[in-house]
Backbone and ligand atoms as CSV (ligand in chain L), in Angstrom:
chain,resi,resn,atom,element,x,y,z
A,1,MET,N,N,15.167,-14.581,-5.218
A,1,MET,CA,C,14.117,-13.567,-5.350
A,1,MET,C,C,12.730,-14.153,-5.111
A,2,ARG,N,N,12.499,-15.389,-5.684
A,2,ARG,CA,C,11.184,-16.009,-5.612
A,2,ARG,C,C,10.693,-16.101,-4.166
A,3,GLY,N,N,9.399,-15.757,-3.979
A,3,GLY,CA,C,8.810,-15.900,-2.658
A,3,GLY,C,C,9.122,-14.768,-1.706
A,4,ARG,N,N,9.699,-13.651,-2.196
A,4,ARG,CA,C,9.934,-12.537,-1.277
A,4,ARG,C,C,8.576,-12.012,-0.817
A,5,ARG,N,N,8.489,-11.693,0.466
A,5,ARG,CA,C,7.195,-11.386,1.097
A,5,ARG,C,C,6.887,-9.885,1.086
A,6,VAL,N,N,5.725,-9.562,0.546
A,6,VAL,CA,C,5.295,-8.157,0.512
A,6,VAL,C,C,4.062,-8.006,1.402
A,7,ALA,N,N,4.164,-7.169,2.420
A,7,ALA,CA,C,3.000,-6.873,3.263
A,7,ALA,C,C,2.193,-5.763,2.586
A,8,VAL,N,N,0.947,-6.080,2.252
A,8,VAL,CA,C,0.048,-5.122,1.602
A,8,VAL,C,C,-0.904,-4.616,2.686
A,9,LEU,N,N,-0.694,-3.366,3.096
A,9,LEU,CA,C,-1.438,-2.860,4.261
A,9,LEU,C,C,-2.426,-1.778,3.839
A,10,HIS,N,N,-3.707,-2.098,4.000
A,10,HIS,CA,C,-4.769,-1.144,3.695
A,10,HIS,C,C,-5.256,-0.481,4.978
A,11,GLY,N,N,-5.473,0.821,4.880
A,11,GLY,CA,C,-5.890,1.564,6.065
A,11,GLY,C,C,-7.364,1.892,6.094
A,12,VAL,N,N,-7.623,2.972,6.759
A,12,VAL,CA,C,-8.976,3.342,7.170
A,12,VAL,C,C,-9.932,3.497,5.973
A,13,ASN,N,N,-11.105,2.888,6.111
A,13,ASN,CA,C,-12.225,2.942,5.146
A,13,ASN,C,C,-12.028,2.106,3.885
A,14,LEU,N,N,-10.872,1.485,3.740
A,14,LEU,CA,C,-10.685,0.680,2.523
A,14,LEU,C,C,-11.455,-0.637,2.597
A,15,ASP,N,N,-11.913,-0.994,3.790
A,15,ASP,CA,C,-12.789,-2.169,3.900
A,15,ASP,C,C,-14.168,-1.889,3.276
A,16,HIS,N,N,-14.447,-0.627,2.981
A,16,HIS,CA,C,-15.741,-0.276,2.368
A,16,HIS,C,C,-15.624,0.026,0.876
A,17,LEU,N,N,-14.550,-0.477,0.297
A,17,LEU,CA,C,-14.411,-0.389,-1.161
A,17,LEU,C,C,-15.636,-1.081,-1.765
A,18,GLY,N,N,-16.143,-0.524,-2.845
A,18,GLY,CA,C,-17.393,-1.066,-3.408
A,18,GLY,C,C,-18.566,-0.193,-3.013
A,19,ARG,N,N,-18.380,0.595,-1.935
A,19,ARG,CA,C,-19.427,1.524,-1.491
A,19,ARG,C,C,-18.909,2.956,-1.504
A,20,ARG,N,N,-17.771,3.173,-2.145
A,20,ARG,CA,C,-17.170,4.510,-2.150
A,20,ARG,C,C,-17.468,5.206,-3.475
A,21,PRO,N,N,-17.299,6.524,-3.555
A,21,PRO,CA,C,-17.723,7.255,-4.750
A,21,PRO,C,C,-17.154,6.654,-6.037
A,22,PRO,N,N,-18.033,6.211,-6.950
A,22,PRO,CA,C,-17.573,5.513,-8.157
A,22,PRO,C,C,-16.739,6.381,-9.089
A,23,GLU,N,N,-16.821,7.709,-8.940
A,23,GLU,CA,C,-15.987,8.569,-9.792
A,23,GLU,C,C,-14.512,8.500,-9.364
A,24,HIS,N,N,-14.265,7.967,-8.159
A,24,HIS,CA,C,-12.877,7.880,-7.686
A,24,HIS,C,C,-12.381,6.441,-7.500
A,25,TYR,N,N,-13.324,5.535,-7.175
A,25,TYR,CA,C,-12.906,4.188,-6.762
A,25,TYR,C,C,-13.527,3.103,-7.635
A,26,PRO,N,N,-12.791,2.003,-7.866
A,26,PRO,CA,C,-13.356,0.905,-8.657
A,26,PRO,C,C,-14.499,0.213,-7.901
A,27,ALA,N,N,-15.407,-0.364,-8.671
A,27,ALA,CA,C,-16.591,-1.007,-8.072
A,27,ALA,C,C,-16.268,-2.447,-7.687
A,28,ILE,N,N,-15.258,-2.625,-6.863
A,28,ILE,CA,C,-14.930,-3.974,-6.385
A,28,ILE,C,C,-14.749,-3.914,-4.875
A,29,THR,N,N,-14.875,-5.077,-4.252
A,29,THR,CA,C,-14.680,-5.131,-2.803
A,29,THR,C,C,-13.186,-5.256,-2.491
A,30,LEU,N,N,-12.860,-5.046,-1.225
A,30,LEU,CA,C,-11.456,-5.193,-0.814
A,30,LEU,C,C,-10.992,-6.634,-1.041
A,31,THR,N,N,-11.865,-7.582,-0.777
A,31,THR,CA,C,-11.489,-8.995,-0.981
A,31,THR,C,C,-11.156,-9.243,-2.445
A,32,GLU,N,N,-11.985,-8.701,-3.342
A,32,GLU,CA,C,-11.710,-8.865,-4.781
A,32,GLU,C,C,-10.396,-8.195,-5.168
A,33,LEU,N,N,-10.158,-7.021,-4.596
A,33,LEU,CA,C,-8.888,-6.324,-4.865
A,33,LEU,C,C,-7.713,-7.188,-4.408
A,34,GLU,N,N,-7.845,-7.750,-3.217
A,34,GLU,CA,C,-6.744,-8.558,-2.674
A,34,GLU,C,C,-6.478,-9.790,-3.539
A,35,VAL,N,N,-7.541,-10.398,-4.066
A,35,VAL,CA,C,-7.349,-11.572,-4.947
A,35,VAL,C,C,-6.536,-11.152,-6.165
A,36,ARG,N,N,-6.890,-10.015,-6.737
A,36,ARG,CA,C,-6.179,-9.560,-7.942
A,36,ARG,C,C,-4.731,-9.197,-7.633
A,37,VAL,N,N,-4.525,-8.522,-6.513
A,37,VAL,CA,C,-3.156,-8.136,-6.134
A,37,VAL,C,C,-2.330,-9.390,-5.824
A,38,GLY,N,N,-2.963,-10.368,-5.210
A,38,GLY,CA,C,-2.279,-11.637,-4.917
A,38,GLY,C,C,-1.801,-12.294,-6.203
A,39,ARG,N,N,-2.641,-12.223,-7.259
A,39,ARG,CA,C,-2.253,-12.802,-8.564
A,39,ARG,C,C,-1.103,-12.026,-9.191
A,40,PHE,N,N,-1.197,-10.689,-9.136
A,40,PHE,CA,C,-0.101,-9.867,-9.683
A,40,PHE,C,C,1.207,-10.265,-8.993
A,41,ALA,N,N,1.145,-10.385,-7.682
A,41,ALA,CA,C,2.351,-10.698,-6.903
A,41,ALA,C,C,2.906,-12.051,-7.333
A,42,HIS,N,N,2.018,-13.019,-7.445
A,42,HIS,CA,C,2.434,-14.374,-7.831
A,42,HIS,C,C,3.157,-14.348,-9.185
A,43,GLU,N,N,2.597,-13.584,-10.127
A,43,GLU,CA,C,3.207,-13.484,-11.469
A,43,GLU,C,C,4.631,-12.919,-11.391
A,44,LEU,N,N,4.872,-12.094,-10.377
A,44,LEU,CA,C,6.199,-11.469,-10.235
A,44,LEU,C,C,7.116,-12.259,-9.298
A,45,GLY,N,N,6.622,-13.414,-8.849
A,45,GLY,CA,C,7.433,-14.227,-7.942
A,45,GLY,C,C,7.467,-13.687,-6.528
A,46,LEU,N,N,6.434,-12.914,-6.165
A,46,LEU,CA,C,6.356,-12.358,-4.807
A,46,LEU,C,C,5.205,-13.017,-4.058
A,47,GLU,N,N,5.297,-13.010,-2.738
A,47,GLU,CA,C,4.195,-13.510,-1.920
A,47,GLU,C,C,3.547,-12.316,-1.194
A,48,ALA,N,N,2.281,-12.046,-1.527
A,48,ALA,CA,C,1.591,-10.906,-0.890
A,48,ALA,C,C,0.851,-11.372,0.360
A,49,ARG,N,N,0.984,-10.595,1.414
A,49,ARG,CA,C,0.253,-10.853,2.667
A,49,ARG,C,C,-0.572,-9.618,2.970
A,50,PHE,N,N,-1.855,-9.813,3.288
A,50,PHE,CA,C,-2.772,-8.681,3.366
A,50,PHE,C,C,-3.232,-8.384,4.789
A,51,ASP,N,N,-3.431,-7.096,5.026
A,51,ASP,CA,C,-3.994,-6.666,6.306
A,51,ASP,C,C,-4.781,-5.376,6.069
A,52,GLN,N,N,-5.859,-5.187,6.814
A,52,GLN,CA,C,-6.623,-3.923,6.754
A,52,GLN,C,C,-7.112,-3.618,8.149
A,53,THR,N,N,-7.057,-2.351,8.512
A,53,THR,CA,C,-7.624,-1.935,9.796
A,53,THR,C,C,-8.151,-0.512,9.693
A,54,ASN,N,N,-9.120,-0.220,10.555
A,54,ASN,CA,C,-9.623,1.155,10.668
A,54,ASN,C,C,-9.045,1.847,11.899
A,55,HIS,N,N,-8.051,1.211,12.537
A,55,HIS,CA,C,-7.488,1.760,13.779
A,55,HIS,C,C,-6.007,2.105,13.567
A,56,GLU,N,N,-5.688,3.351,13.774
A,56,GLU,CA,C,-4.347,3.857,13.457
A,56,GLU,C,C,-3.248,3.092,14.208
A,57,GLY,N,N,-3.488,2.824,15.505
A,57,GLY,CA,C,-2.478,2.103,16.297
A,57,GLY,C,C,-2.260,0.695,15.753
A,58,GLU,N,N,-3.336,0.057,15.288
A,58,GLU,CA,C,-3.190,-1.289,14.709
A,58,GLU,C,C,-2.382,-1.231,13.415
A,59,TYR,N,N,-2.583,-0.160,12.658
A,59,TYR,CA,C,-1.800,-0.018,11.411
A,59,TYR,C,C,-0.316,0.136,11.769
A,60,CYS,N,N,-0.029,0.913,12.820
A,60,CYS,CA,C,1.367,1.059,13.270
A,60,CYS,C,C,1.924,-0.305,13.682
A,61,GLU,N,N,1.107,-1.082,14.421
A,61,GLU,CA,C,1.583,-2.406,14.857
A,61,GLU,C,C,1.817,-3.333,13.663
A,62,ALA,N,N,0.962,-3.222,12.652
A,62,ALA,CA,C,1.152,-4.046,11.442
A,62,ALA,C,C,2.481,-3.676,10.785
A,63,LEU,N,N,2.815,-2.390,10.803
A,63,LEU,CA,C,4.108,-1.966,10.238
A,63,LEU,C,C,5.267,-2.494,11.087
A,64,HIS,N,N,5.108,-2.446,12.415
A,64,HIS,CA,C,6.169,-2.990,13.292
A,64,HIS,C,C,6.380,-4.468,12.995
A,65,ASP,N,N,5.265,-5.221,12.880
A,65,ASP,CA,C,5.360,-6.672,12.612
A,65,ASP,C,C,5.999,-6.923,11.255
A,66,ALA,N,N,5.568,-6.148,10.263
A,66,ALA,CA,C,6.094,-6.352,8.907
A,66,ALA,C,C,7.599,-6.133,8.892
A,67,GLY,N,N,8.060,-5.201,9.698
A,67,GLY,CA,C,9.503,-4.945,9.773
A,67,GLY,C,C,10.281,-6.212,10.135
A,68,GLU,N,N,9.620,-7.135,10.871
A,68,GLU,CA,C,10.266,-8.392,11.290
A,68,GLU,C,C,9.961,-9.551,10.350
A,69,THR,N,N,8.825,-9.462,9.634
A,69,THR,CA,C,8.352,-10.668,8.930
A,69,THR,C,C,8.223,-10.510,7.413
A,70,ALA,N,N,8.416,-9.305,6.891
A,70,ALA,CA,C,8.256,-9.093,5.445
A,70,ALA,C,C,9.546,-8.537,4.861
A,71,ASP,N,N,9.584,-8.534,3.519
A,71,ASP,CA,C,10.760,-8.004,2.816
A,71,ASP,C,C,10.487,-6.644,2.199
A,72,ALA,N,N,9.194,-6.322,2.031
A,72,ALA,CA,C,8.830,-5.056,1.386
A,72,ALA,C,C,7.392,-4.708,1.758
A,73,LEU,N,N,7.031,-3.464,1.504
A,73,LEU,CA,C,5.705,-2.957,1.888
A,73,LEU,C,C,5.000,-2.300,0.715
A,74,LEU,N,N,3.712,-2.630,0.560
A,74,LEU,CA,C,2.860,-1.915,-0.389
A,74,LEU,C,C,1.775,-1.260,0.478
A,75,LEU,N,N,1.765,0.055,0.516
A,75,LEU,CA,C,0.933,0.756,1.497
A,75,LEU,C,C,-0.133,1.626,0.849
A,76,ASN,N,N,-1.380,1.393,1.258
A,76,ASN,CA,C,-2.445,2.359,0.984
A,76,ASN,C,C,-3.097,2.671,2.328
A,77,PRO,N,N,-2.568,3.673,3.032
A,77,PRO,CA,C,-3.103,3.975,4.363
A,77,PRO,C,C,-4.415,4.762,4.329
A,78,GLY,N,N,-4.971,5.015,3.125
A,78,GLY,CA,C,-6.200,5.812,3.032
A,78,GLY,C,C,-5.935,7.220,3.538
A,79,ALA,N,N,-6.905,7.795,4.234
A,79,ALA,CA,C,-6.801,9.187,4.688
A,79,ALA,C,C,-5.603,9.434,5.601
A,80,TRP,N,N,-5.145,8.400,6.303
A,80,TRP,CA,C,-3.982,8.587,7.201
A,80,TRP,C,C,-2.755,9.067,6.444
A,81,THR,N,N,-2.685,8.704,5.154
A,81,THR,CA,C,-1.561,9.143,4.318
A,81,THR,C,C,-1.290,10.631,4.477
A,82,HIS,N,N,-2.378,11.378,4.621
A,82,HIS,CA,C,-2.275,12.831,4.520
A,82,HIS,C,C,-1.876,13.510,5.834
A,83,TYR,N,N,-1.919,12.765,6.954
A,83,TYR,CA,C,-1.621,13.457,8.220
A,83,TYR,C,C,-1.021,12.604,9.331
A,84,SER,N,N,-0.943,11.282,9.182
A,84,SER,CA,C,-0.549,10.491,10.359
A,84,SER,C,C,0.966,10.410,10.550
A,85,VAL,N,N,1.446,11.230,11.472
A,85,VAL,CA,C,2.866,11.212,11.817
A,85,VAL,C,C,3.201,9.898,12.526
A,86,ALA,N,N,2.225,9.326,13.239
A,86,ALA,CA,C,2.455,8.041,13.919
A,86,ALA,C,C,2.755,6.954,12.893
A,87,ILE,N,N,2.007,6.933,11.805
A,87,ILE,CA,C,2.243,5.925,10.762
A,87,ILE,C,C,3.565,6.203,10.055
A,88,ARG,N,N,3.857,7.443,9.841
A,88,ARG,CA,C,5.172,7.782,9.254
A,88,ARG,C,C,6.308,7.245,10.125
A,89,ASP,N,N,6.206,7.470,11.439
A,89,ASP,CA,C,7.255,7.005,12.351
A,89,ASP,C,C,7.352,5.480,12.340
A,90,ALA,N,N,6.194,4.805,12.302
A,90,ALA,CA,C,6.190,3.335,12.280
A,90,ALA,C,C,6.823,2.818,10.991
A,91,LEU,N,N,6.589,3.525,9.892
A,91,LEU,CA,C,7.191,3.136,8.612
A,91,LEU,C,C,8.708,3.272,8.681
A,92,GLU,N,N,9.150,4.317,9.344
A,92,GLU,CA,C,10.596,4.529,9.512
A,92,GLU,C,C,11.200,3.371,10.317
A,93,ILE,N,N,10.461,2.928,11.334
A,93,ILE,CA,C,10.936,1.807,12.173
A,93,ILE,C,C,11.004,0.518,11.339
A,94,ALA,N,N,9.991,0.303,10.498
A,94,ALA,CA,C,9.954,-0.931,9.685
A,94,ALA,C,C,11.180,-1.005,8.772
A,95,ALA,N,N,11.626,0.133,8.293
A,95,ALA,CA,C,12.868,0.216,7.497
A,95,ALA,C,C,12.910,-0.794,6.347
A,96,LEU,N,N,11.840,-0.864,5.584
A,96,LEU,CA,C,11.776,-1.754,4.419
A,96,LEU,C,C,11.478,-0.919,3.179
A,97,PRO,N,N,11.847,-1.434,1.991
A,97,PRO,CA,C,11.423,-0.730,0.784
A,97,PRO,C,C,9.899,-0.702,0.715
A,98,ALA,N,N,9.352,0.489,0.459
A,98,ALA,CA,C,7.898,0.647,0.478
A,98,ALA,C,C,7.445,1.460,-0.726
A,99,VAL,N,N,6.264,1.117,-1.233
A,99,VAL,CA,C,5.632,1.926,-2.276
A,99,VAL,C,C,4.256,2.349,-1.770
A,100,GLU,N,N,3.947,3.622,-1.970
A,100,GLU,CA,C,2.647,4.195,-1.587
A,100,GLU,C,C,1.699,4.107,-2.791
A,101,VAL,N,N,0.520,3.558,-2.578
A,101,VAL,CA,C,-0.441,3.409,-3.676
A,101,VAL,C,C,-1.780,4.023,-3.297
A,102,HIS,N,N,-2.393,4.703,-4.263
A,102,HIS,CA,C,-3.767,5.183,-4.098
A,102,HIS,C,C,-4.567,4.802,-5.325
A,103,LEU,N,N,-5.742,4.270,-5.093
A,103,LEU,CA,C,-6.630,3.900,-6.203
A,103,LEU,C,C,-7.044,5.139,-6.981
A,104,SER,N,N,-7.364,6.195,-6.260
A,104,SER,CA,C,-7.860,7.417,-6.897
A,104,SER,C,C,-6.695,8.359,-7.219
A,105,ALA,N,N,-7.005,9.371,-8.032
A,105,ALA,CA,C,-5.981,10.349,-8.424
A,105,ALA,C,C,-5.912,11.431,-7.352
A,106,VAL,N,N,-5.213,11.123,-6.263
A,106,VAL,CA,C,-5.189,12.049,-5.122
A,106,VAL,C,C,-4.637,13.433,-5.507
A,107,ASP,N,N,-3.745,13.463,-6.478
A,107,ASP,CA,C,-3.157,14.751,-6.872
A,107,ASP,C,C,-4.138,15.637,-7.639
A,108,GLU,N,N,-5.242,15.030,-8.069
A,108,GLU,CA,C,-6.231,15.823,-8.825
A,108,GLU,C,C,-7.507,16.046,-8.039
A,109,ARG,N,N,-7.504,15.660,-6.778
A,109,ARG,CA,C,-8.706,15.847,-5.946
A,109,ARG,C,C,-8.495,17.083,-5.061
A,110,GLU,N,N,-9.024,17.061,-3.838
A,110,GLU,CA,C,-8.891,18.222,-2.969
A,110,GLU,C,C,-7.405,18.518,-2.711
A,111,GLU,N,N,-7.104,19.771,-2.504
A,111,GLU,CA,C,-5.730,20.233,-2.242
A,111,GLU,C,C,-5.047,19.393,-1.139
A,112,TRP,N,N,-5.774,19.150,-0.035
A,112,TRP,CA,C,-5.150,18.473,1.107
A,112,TRP,C,C,-4.792,17.024,0.815
A,113,ARG,N,N,-5.394,16.426,-0.208
A,113,ARG,CA,C,-5.034,15.038,-0.536
A,113,ARG,C,C,-3.676,14.961,-1.239
A,114,ARG,N,N,-3.157,16.100,-1.680
A,114,ARG,CA,C,-1.851,16.080,-2.359
A,114,ARG,C,C,-0.714,15.874,-1.373
A,115,CYS,N,N,-1.012,16.159,-0.108
A,115,CYS,CA,C,0.028,16.002,0.917
A,115,CYS,C,C,0.133,14.539,1.347
A,116,SER,N,N,1.343,14.011,1.328
A,116,SER,CA,C,1.591,12.672,1.871
A,116,SER,C,C,2.711,12.792,2.880
A,117,VAL,N,N,2.456,12.323,4.107
A,117,VAL,CA,C,3.514,12.390,5.125
A,117,VAL,C,C,4.441,11.172,5.057
A,118,ILE,N,N,4.153,10.235,4.137
A,118,ILE,CA,C,5.025,9.052,4.025
A,118,ILE,C,C,5.834,9.021,2.723
A,119,ALA,N,N,5.497,9.903,1.768
A,119,ALA,CA,C,6.073,9.799,0.413
A,119,ALA,C,C,7.599,9.760,0.415
A,120,ASP,N,N,8.227,10.590,1.239
A,120,ASP,CA,C,9.697,10.648,1.172
A,120,ASP,C,C,10.363,9.415,1.794
A,121,LEU,N,N,9.584,8.578,2.482
A,121,LEU,CA,C,10.147,7.328,3.020
A,121,LEU,C,C,9.926,6.160,2.052
A,122,CYS,N,N,9.226,6.436,0.958
A,122,CYS,CA,C,8.878,5.376,0.005
A,122,CYS,C,C,9.768,5.460,-1.232
A,123,ILE,N,N,9.968,4.318,-1.873
A,123,ILE,CA,C,10.774,4.316,-3.103
A,123,ILE,C,C,9.931,4.700,-4.305
A,124,GLY,N,N,8.610,4.708,-4.143
A,124,GLY,CA,C,7.747,5.084,-5.259
A,124,GLY,C,C,6.344,5.394,-4.793
A,125,ARG,N,N,5.583,5.998,-5.709
A,125,ARG,CA,C,4.210,6.393,-5.395
A,125,ARG,C,C,3.383,6.232,-6.660
A,126,VAL,N,N,2.256,5.525,-6.560
A,126,VAL,CA,C,1.373,5.331,-7.705
A,126,VAL,C,C,-0.005,5.815,-7.297
A,127,GLN,N,N,-0.606,6.661,-8.122
A,127,GLN,CA,C,-1.932,7.167,-7.786
A,127,GLN,C,C,-2.781,7.319,-9.036
A,128,GLY,N,N,-4.081,7.074,-8.881
A,128,GLY,CA,C,-5.005,7.318,-9.985
A,128,GLY,C,C,-5.032,6.229,-11.043
A,129,LYS,N,N,-4.459,5.076,-10.766
A,129,LYS,CA,C,-4.441,4.004,-11.770
A,129,LYS,C,C,-5.295,2.816,-11.351
A,130,GLY,N,N,-6.116,3.009,-10.322
A,130,GLY,CA,C,-7.011,1.939,-9.894
A,130,GLY,C,C,-6.241,0.681,-9.521
A,131,VAL,N,N,-6.856,-0.463,-9.813
A,131,VAL,CA,C,-6.268,-1.748,-9.423
A,131,VAL,C,C,-4.913,-1.961,-10.118
A,132,GLU,N,N,-4.794,-1.523,-11.364
A,132,GLU,CA,C,-3.536,-1.691,-12.109
A,132,GLU,C,C,-2.360,-1.005,-11.409
A,133,GLY,N,N,-2.658,0.038,-10.650
A,133,GLY,CA,C,-1.614,0.739,-9.911
A,133,GLY,C,C,-0.885,-0.179,-8.939
A,134,TYR,N,N,-1.610,-1.189,-8.444
A,134,TYR,CA,C,-0.983,-2.132,-7.511
A,134,TYR,C,C,0.044,-2.995,-8.235
A,135,ARG,N,N,-0.254,-3.326,-9.500
A,135,ARG,CA,C,0.717,-4.113,-10.270
A,135,ARG,C,C,2.005,-3.298,-10.446
A,136,GLU,N,N,1.810,-2.010,-10.799
A,136,GLU,CA,C,2.966,-1.134,-10.986
A,136,GLU,C,C,3.790,-1.046,-9.691
A,137,ALA,N,N,3.091,-0.916,-8.578
A,137,ALA,CA,C,3.780,-0.813,-7.285
A,137,ALA,C,C,4.560,-2.098,-6.989
A,138,LEU,N,N,3.948,-3.248,-7.282
A,138,LEU,CA,C,4.637,-4.523,-7.040
A,138,LEU,C,C,5.853,-4.659,-7.952
A,139,GLU,N,N,5.736,-4.153,-9.175
A,139,GLU,CA,C,6.889,-4.207,-10.087
A,139,GLU,C,C,8.044,-3.391,-9.516
A,140,MET,N,N,7.727,-2.224,-8.949
A,140,MET,CA,C,8.784,-1.394,-8.340
A,140,MET,C,C,9.451,-2.147,-7.191
A,141,LEU,N,N,8.620,-2.825,-6.386
A,141,LEU,CA,C,9.170,-3.549,-5.231
A,141,LEU,C,C,10.009,-4.740,-5.703
A,142,ALA,N,N,9.522,-5.443,-6.726
A,142,ALA,CA,C,10.263,-6.606,-7.240
A,142,ALA,C,C,11.645,-6.156,-7.709
A,143,GLN,N,N,11.660,-5.015,-8.392
A,143,GLN,CA,C,12.938,-4.481,-8.896
A,143,GLN,C,C,13.871,-4.120,-7.737
A,144,ALA,N,N,13.309,-3.478,-6.724
A,144,ALA,CA,C,14.126,-3.079,-5.559
A,144,ALA,C,C,14.673,-4.312,-4.843
A,145,LEU,N,N,13.838,-5.357,-4.730
A,145,LEU,CA,C,14.284,-6.561,-4.020
A,145,LEU,C,C,15.334,-7.313,-4.840
A,146,GLU,N,N,15.157,-7.279,-6.139
A,146,GLU,CA,C,16.137,-7.932,-7.004
A,146,GLU,C,C,17.503,-7.282,-6.809
A,147,GLY,N,N,17.485,-5.952,-6.755
A,147,GLY,CA,C,18.726,-5.214,-6.559
A,147,GLY,C,C,19.366,-5.485,-5.224
A,148,SER,N,N,18.581,-5.914,-4.236
A,148,SER,CA,C,19.115,-6.086,-2.874
A,148,SER,C,C,19.482,-7.529,-2.578
A,149,SER,N,N,19.186,-8.475,-3.547
A,149,SER,CA,C,19.430,-9.890,-3.208
A,149,SER,C,C,20.784,-10.373,-3.726
L,1,DQA,C1,C,-7.060,6.644,-1.047
L,1,DQA,C2,C,-7.038,8.168,-1.201
L,1,DQA,C3,C,-7.217,8.847,0.146
L,1,DQA,O1,O,-7.184,10.264,-0.025
L,1,DQA,C4,C,-8.548,8.459,0.738
L,1,DQA,O2,O,-8.712,9.060,2.007
L,1,DQA,C5,C,-8.763,6.984,0.795
L,1,DQA,C6,C,-8.293,6.165,-0.317
L,1,DQA,C7,C,-7.030,5.955,-2.436
L,1,DQA,O3,O,-6.762,4.760,-2.486
L,1,DQA,O4,O,-7.298,6.609,-3.446
L,1,DQA,O5,O,-9.413,6.487,1.686
L,1,DQA,O6,O,-5.914,6.246,-0.346
């Protein structure tokens, strides 16, 4: 189990964490978030690998690559979550256990944020728990990987 690789893929606008509405998002940068998630992963015996892009095709390519190089996926595609069929298809191709995470409480915001086009391909979904939500997501992945090893 030790050292199983989790690709943590952040999507559009998450590079501007720290400048987003404070009522929804924590006041930390993406780099700070990644450091914390890296520590959570280490505590669970997982190796987190990080990527962020503002380009949908690059996010699809990151999913294609992860399908070959990772054991599991932790995904926060940002706004793409709500409509990107291309990312959904790429996730299907990656064929890895995946958890969808949102820092904010998407189910309590605008109606359209409740829609996720990737949720049914994921083993779990965490929303509205800020940075701690990533720990929960990693725990779900650790459990899934344990069951598969
Ligand atoms: C988000 C929620 C999305 O609705 C939004 O477009 C984001 C971030 C979150 O982490 O809460 O950019 O995925």
